[in-house]
N, C-alpha and C positions, 0 to 999 in steps of 0.2 A: 506836287497841288495843284491842284487847278479852283480860279474864285470864280465863279459868277455875278452879274451883278445886273438886278432891273432901274433903270435909269429912272426915276424917276423927277415929279419939280418941285417935291416938297422933303422926299425918303429917295432913299439909294436901298432896294432890297439886295443882300449877301446870303450868297452858298458857299458852299466846301465839298470839295473831293478828294478825300484822300486815305489813302488804302482802304481802295474800293468801294466806301462811303462817302454815299452823297448828304448834308445835313445844311437845315438852313440856317445863319450868322442872325445876332443881331443887326437890325436894319442901321443905315448912319442916315441919321438926322442932318438935312441939307440945309444951309443959313442962306448959304451963296455957291456961286459951284465951284471956288475956289479955296471956300475950306471943305467944301465936300471931294473935291479931286486931293488935297492934302489927306485929307480924313479916308479915303480909301486906299491912296499911297500908303500909309502908315500900317493899314491893315495887311496889303499884299506886299508889303518885306515880312511885317510880325510871323506871317503865314507862310513867310517862301514861296510865294506861288510864282509858277514855271508861265503860269497860261492863264489868261484874262480872256473868260467867255462873255460879251455883253449881249443884251439883246436888242433887239430893232423891229420895228414892227413894219410890218409887209402891207397891211391890210387898212381901210378902213382912209378919212377923206384931208387927214392932216399925219398922216404916216410920211412922205416926202419931208415933212418939215422938221417932223421928232427926229426923222432919220441925220438929219442935221446938224442937230444938235445936242444929237447921242453922239455922234463921231465929230464936232468940236470937244464938248465932255473927255471923251476920252484923251483927246490931243492934248489936253492942260495936265494930263499925268505922266508921270515922269518916270512910269513901269518900264523894263528892258525885256520883259519877256513878250513873248507871244501874245497878240490879240486876235478873234474869233470874235466873230459877228454872225447871231444866230435870230430864225426867225421868232420875234416873244409876242403873234397873231394868238390874243384871248392868254394869255398864261395867264392874266388876271384873274381869265374868270376858272379857271381849271383850277386857281390858289384856292380862290374863296370856296368853290365845291371842295375840296381837302380840308377848310376849317370845317363846315358844315357848322355854321351858327356856334364854336366855340367862341368865336373872337367878333364881342360883337360892333368892338371902338376898329375902325378902318385907322385911326391913327395908332396906334400902337404899332407900327411895322411890322405884324406878322402876315397878314397879306404880302408885302411887298417881298419880303423873304421866303415866300411860299413862291409870288412868281420866281425869281432868281430860279429855285433850287428847281422848277419847270424849265425855265430856258434851260437851266443846267444841263441834267436828263434828255432835253432835247440833244443836246451838245453831243451827251456820250452816247448816246443810240442811237446819231449819225455817223460817227467811228466805226 
């Protein structure tokens, strides 16, 4: 089982790959980084994940700061499996195009988990 995560300041988008199928999961709402890390740890344990794929922006003016924050967040996890980082640049734009107006409210988290799905597919495509 592989879990992918799109780490944001308000939500964590989550997707999984199991039995040859990649699917978005419900996002994790983030009250603070410690709560979000605990919730992600719990999900990783419940799903029996062996690998975590995290998106890191490689383009943009704040990409270095975001990479630092994402790596710090991953460091809060108690996950003992393998962690891989994948370029998440423009994953939210791709996810928005996948939705094509089906979800008008960005706060529902569907966009975040579709972004995680895009990150997961990028990782799988690199194998």
